[in-house]
N, C-alpha and C positions, 0 to 999 in steps of 0.2 A: 687689527682683525677682531671681529666680534666673537663673543663666547660661542654663539651658534656656529659660526664658521669654524672655530677651533674644534668644536665637538664633531663637526662634520668630517674633518680631516683626521680625527683620532679614531674613527670607526675602523673595525677590522677590515683588511683589504677585500675579503670576499663579500662582505656586506656592502662596502662601498661600490664594488664592481656590479653587484646586483642592482643597486640604486641607479647607477649610470646606465646599465643596460635597459632598465625600465623606462628611463627618459628617452633613450634612443629608439626603443621599440615598444610603444605603448600597447598594452593588451586590452582586449575588450572587457568591460566590467561584467562580473558574474560568471566568469569562466570557472569550470569545475576544478581546474588545476590550481587556482589561486584564490578561491572565494574566502578561505579562512583569513587571509591577509587583509581582506576588504571589510572585515566586521566593523572596525571603528569608523570607516568611511560610511558604511551602511547606516550605522547608528546616527551619525551626524546628518545624513540625508533624511532619515526618518524624523529627527527633531525638527527639521525645516517643514516637513509635511505636517507634523503634529501641531505646529504653531498656527497653521491655517485651518485646522479642524474645528468645527463647532462642538460645543460641549452640551450634551443633552440634559434635560431636566426630568428628574424621576417623577413619573405620574402613575406608575404601575404598583399595585399593592401586594403583588405576589412576592414570595421569597426571592432573594437575589439569585442571579446567575453567577456561578464561580468560574472564572477563566484563568487557567494556569499559564503563567508566563515564566519560562525557564530557558536557560541556555540550551541550544539544540545544535550541537556540532558546528558552531560558529555560523550557522545560516541565519537569515533574517527572520526566523520563526517567531521570536518574541515580538517583533514589530507587527507581524500579521495578526497575532492574537490580540494585541492592544487595539489594532484597527477594528477587529471584530467587536471588541468591547465598546469602542466609540460608536459603531453602527447600532448596537443594541441600545446604548444609552440615548442615541438620537430618537429611537422609538419609544423612549420613556422608561426603559427597563433599568432597574437597579442592578449594578454589576459590582462584584467584588473581584479585584485583581489579586490572584494568589501567586505571590512571588516565591517560586521554589529556588531558594538560594543554597540548598543543600547539594554540594557538588557530587555528581555521579561520574564514575564510581569513587574517585578520590579528588581532592583539590589539586588543581594544576594551573599553569599560567593561562591557558586559553579560557578555562571556565571562570577563573577569577576576573579576567579582562572582560568577559561577557557580562558577568554579574555587576561589575562596576558600571558598565554602560546602562544596563537595565535599571540599576538603582538611580542613576542620574535622570533617566527619563521618567521613571515612576514618581520621582519627587515633583515633577512638573504636573502630575495628574492627581495629586492628593486632594486638591479642592473639588475634584469631580468624582473620584472613585475612592472607596475604601480599599486599603492595601493590607492584605494579610501576608505577613512574612513567615514562611513555613518554619524556618529555624527557631522562631520564637513561640511556636505553638507548644502546648503541653502534650507530650507524646503519650499515647495509650499503650497499655501492655500488649505483648504478642498474644496470639491465639493458637490453639492447638493445631489448626490446619494451615498455619502460615508457611511452614517449611516446605510443604508439597507445592503450594502455589508459587512461592518464591523460587524454588528449584526450577520450575518450568520457565519462569521469567528469565532466570540466569542463563539457562540453556539457549533460549531465544536470543538473548543479548550477545552471547558468545558467537553464535552462528552468524548473526547479523553483522557484528563488528568485524569479524574475521572473514566474511564472505564465504562461509561454509567450511572453513579450515578446522574449526573446533566444535565438532559434533559430539555430543555426549560427554562433555568435559566440564560439567557444572561443578564437579567436586575438585577441580584443579585449584591452584593458588589464585589465578585470576577469577575463577568462579566464586571462591570464598570471599574475595574482596567485593565483588559485585553483590553477593548475597547480603553482606553486612550493610552495604549502602542502601540497598532496596528495603531491607528490614527497617532501617532508620526512617526512610521516607514514608514507609507504610505506617509506622507508629505515629509520626507527626501528622500525616494526612488524616488518620483516624481522630487525632486530637482536634484538628480543625473542624471536621464534620460533627464531632460531639459538641463543639462550642457554637457553631454557626449552622443554621438550617439553610439549605440551598434548594432551589427549584431543580436545577441540573448543573452539571459541570461541563466545560468544554476543554478538552485536553488534546495533546498531540496523539500519536498513533495508537496508544493503548497496548502496544505490542513490545516496543523496545525502549531502551534507556530507562528513565524513571517513570514513564507514563503508565506502565502496567500496575504500579503500586497504587496509583489513584483509582484505577478501575476496580481493583480488589476492595479498597476501602469504601468506595462509593457503593459498590454492590452490597456490601455488608450493611451499609447505612440506608439501603433502599433509595439511593439517589441515582437518577438517570445520568448517563454519561454520553455525551456526543464527542466523537473523535474526528480528527482531521488527518488527511494524507494528501500527497500531491505528486504528480509527475511534472514534466516540463510542459507548461502551458495547460495543465489540466488539474482540477481539484476534485477530491473525493471527501464526502461527509457521510458519516453514519450517525444518525440521531440517537441511536440506542444500541451501540455495538462497535465493531472494528471497521473503520472506513475502508481500509485497503482490502479487507476480506468481504466487503459488500454485504454486511449483515442486514441491511435494510431492504434488500432486493425481494425476499419473499413477501414482505408486506405490500410492496408496490405491485407485485404481480397479482396478488389476491385482489387488489383493488381494480386493476386493469382487466382482469379476467372476466369482470362483470359487464364489460362493454358489449355493445351489440356486434353482430357478425361483420357488418361493414367496417366498423372501426378496427376490429381485430384483424381483418384481412389487410387493412391499410398498414397497421403496425408490422405485420409479418412481411409485407412487401418491402417496407423500409429496412427491415432486418436483413432480408435476402440481398438487397442492394448493398448494404454495408458489408455483408459477408463477401460479396463479389469484389468489392474494393480491397478487402484484406487478402483475398485469394490471389489477386493479381499484383499485390504489393503496392497498392495506391491508397491505402488507408493512412490516417494521420500518424499512426505509431510506426508503420513500416517495419514490423518485426521480421517479415520473411526476407531471406537473403536473396531470393530469386523468385520470379513469377512462376506460375505453374507451367509445366512442360510435358511434352509427350515422349521425350527421349527416354530410352531404357538403358543408356550407357552406364548410369550409376547403378551399383549393385542393389541398392535399396529399391529403386524404381523398376528393376527387372523382376521383382518378386510379386506374387499374388497371394491373396487369402492369408495375410500376415497377422501376427499379433503385434500391435503397436503400443509401445510405452512412451508417451510424450512426457518429458520431464518438466518440472517447474523450476523457477529460479530458486535455488536452495535458500539463499539468504533473504529473499524478498519477504516483506511483511505479509503479502498475500498467502504465503505458504507456512510461515512460522507458527509453530504450536498446533498444526493441523493433523499430525499423526495421532491415530487412536487405535489402529489395528497393528501397526508395526512400530518398532522402537525408533526408527529413523529412516531416511531415504535409502541408505545402503541396505538396510534390512529388507525394506519393501522391494527394491529392484532385484536384489539377488535372490530373495525367496520366491518372487514371482517368476523370474527367468528359470530358476531351478525346477519349479513345478511344471512350467510349460515344456521344458525339455524332456521331462519324464512322462508327461501325460499327453503329448501331441507330437506330430511330425511337422508342424507349421514353422515357418521362419519367424524369428522374433526381431523386430526393429525397435531399437531404443533411440529415441530422438532427443538430443540435447536441445535445451531451449534456445531458439535462435537469437533471443535478446542477449545472450552471453557473448555474442561476437563483438559488441562494443565494450570498451574498457570499463565503463561504469557498471555494466551489468555482469561482468565476468565473475564466475564462481570459482572458488578454490577447491570445491569438491570434485574430484576426478572419478566420475562413474565409469568411464572407459577403463581406467586402470583397475578399478574394483572388479569389473566383469572379467578382465583378463586374468587377474590374480585368482579368481574363483573358478573360472571355466576354461581358461587357456584360450587356444585359438579355435574355439568351437565355431564351425562354419555356419551354423544356423542362427548365430547371433550377429546382427548387423548393427553397428553403432553409427548413427548419423551425427556428425559433429557440427559445431556451431558455424563453421565456415564452409561446410559442404554445400554445394549448389543444389540443394534439394528443398522443395517447397513442402511444408508440412501437409498441405491439403492434397498433394499427390499421394502422400503416404496414406492418408485417410481413405482416398478413393480405392486403394488396394487392400484395405484392412478387412479382416473378418471380425475382429473384436478390438476395441480400443480400451486401454487401461490407464487413464490419467490419474493424477494425484488430486489436485484441486484446480487445474487450469481451465481456461475458457475453451480449450480444445474439446472438452467433454460436451459442452453445449453444441458446438459446431458439428461434432461427429454424430450426436443424437439427432440433430436437425437434418442431417444427411441420411438418416435411416440406419446408422450403424448401431451395433450393440455396444453399450458403454458400461463398464464396471469401474467404479472409482474406489480409492482407498483412503481418501482424506475427508476432513470435516469441511466440505465445500458448502457454500451458501445454497447451492442448487440441489443438494442431496435429497431433499424431500419434495421436489417439484414434479416428480412423476415421469422423468424422461431418462434417468440413469438408474442402474442397479447400485444401491448403496447398502452394503452389508452392515450388520450391527456388530459382528464379531469376526475375528480372524478365521475361524473355522468356516463361517458362512461365506467369507470372501473366496476361499478355495473351493467351496462347493459350487458357487456361481462360476468360478473360473473353469472348473472341470467341465461344466455343462457348456460354457462359452466356447472353449477350444474345440468342441466337437459339434458346434452349430446347434446346440439343444436349448439355447436361451432365446426366447421369442422377443420381438420388439414389444416395448411397453405400450399400453393403450394411448393413442393420440400423442405419441412421443414427439413426432416432428412438429406438430402444432404447438405443443407446450415448450419445446426447445426454442422455436423461432420467437415466441413471445418473450421468453427469458432473454434471448439475444438482443431483441429490440430494447428491452428495459435497461440491460447492462451497457451495451455498446452504443446505443443511440441516445440514451437519456442520462445514465449515471455518470458518464464522462462529461463533466462540466468544463468546457474549454474556455479558459480565461488566463490572463496574465496575473491575476490576483492569487499568487501562491507564494510560498516561502522559498521556492527555488531561487537561487541567487540571480540567475539571468532574468527571471520574471520580475523579481523585486525591483530591479533598476528601471523596469518599464513603468510599474504602477506608482512607485514612490515619487516620480517626477510629474505625475498628473495632479490635478486639483482634487481636493477631497470630494467636491461635488461629482467629479467624473468617476471616482472610485466608488463612492456610496451609491451613485445612480446606476451603476452597472447591474444588469439583470441577474448575472450569476451571483454577485455579492449579495443582492437582496434575497435571492432564493436560498443562499446559504444561511442567512439570518433567519428566514422564515422556517426553514427545515429544522434548525436547531431549536428555535423558540417555540414552535408549535408541534414538534415531534412528528413531522411529515417527511417521508423519504424524499431526498433531493431528486431522485430519478422521477418521482411522481410529479413534483413541481416543474421539472424541466419538460416532462411530457405535456403537461397542461399548457405550458407556455408555447411549446413548439408544435403541437399537433396540427394546427391549421397550416403550418408550413409544409407538412409532409403529406397533405391530402392529395396533392397533384402527383401524377405518376413520376417515378424516379427516372432521371435521364439515363441514357444508355452508357454502359461502361466503356464501350469501344470508342475509338477516335481520340 
């Protein structure tokens, strides 16, 4: 018997049983339940892809682009960023691959394994790219304002990692460990930016894990930062901000608002069509648990002239770090509900985000329990849970005022003519269709007027909201399998490099980053001719 056979039979029984079960019942690649186990297979698949990739020749005289390659919770994220580097190099751009080998928050088996694979692949690229290894940079000393910035990043990380279970726990033991790690990364990133001039950086989210430290360091060095995020089959890029928080949208809207009346009418018509798809549950994301309905059997749908609080996904990057009036979501919801109970007789409907009904989106922040603890069985409070057969748009139709945090519902409600008062740092806060207070006191002043129907609609609010909806929902969602989501990775890594590099979304992502043009604007320019024809009917 060979040594390999002997080692096979010396494995622990449970491990051997799992191996046998996998042979009997093969699972699809990229499944969320097992993607971490596939990291080594994904690395080997990317190596095969890499061997077929052309290597660009630097012809651009500008400072290099810095692309951060780092372990990202065992996803194929490093391979996507290297592919972006290859695409920029093919355009003649000089690229420095910044290998962040500083384990966040502490060294562990998974991070070490990922760094080992990254090192192996980067070794194959040394003839084509300069490699900057973060751990070997000369760290710069801390600054006076570091603690406040890092405290915020730690809070965001704990909320994200625990799916909302650890709000306001940045000073806990876990928070202190994360703080020390982020401080180290920040000092080393400063050292790199002091040694090397960059045109811009390309990093992951800019909100969680170690990415926020790069954003801080680059901002202090006056270096632009482009960030990446993705859902399943869709990619987000912000060329100068947080991608998942859609920071590029105001720039794109300012550009498109200069279009002629006919073009603007076409954009808004497309937006209304996309909204109808979402309203009836036929959009690509399918957030709503049910289509709109006329039934009033549900207690929430039997109410009229309500105050509606649509919740965001607590742990999602789109919401992280966006509180500025309230300490956290619990403070916002409970303070708002308390004010409404004391200052109006209207029913209050709190709508849990319908995306929480899937296991991946589930939050561990129990707002229903928080409301019960604070207000008991108050009959005027109606909580609509994630599995309740209620469509959010039926709630909007019955609302007198809508009080979102940072969600897209604010745009939709404003487009439908509703009074909208937001409490978060949303990208649309200054676009003229929502009330966006500057202080907590101003929030409650607006709310007091709103609950007694004394807040007027804002000038041209519907037209402005529909344009924003067009830009975000029809243009900024770049649908592609070129993402770091495991299920998408296995689709594009099997293609030829020519197919990947020739994809219009891939090219638009490169152009957006390299020329600092909002991706939504590029997608609009590419697709506008396609939407000039009247939208088909939703029915049928």
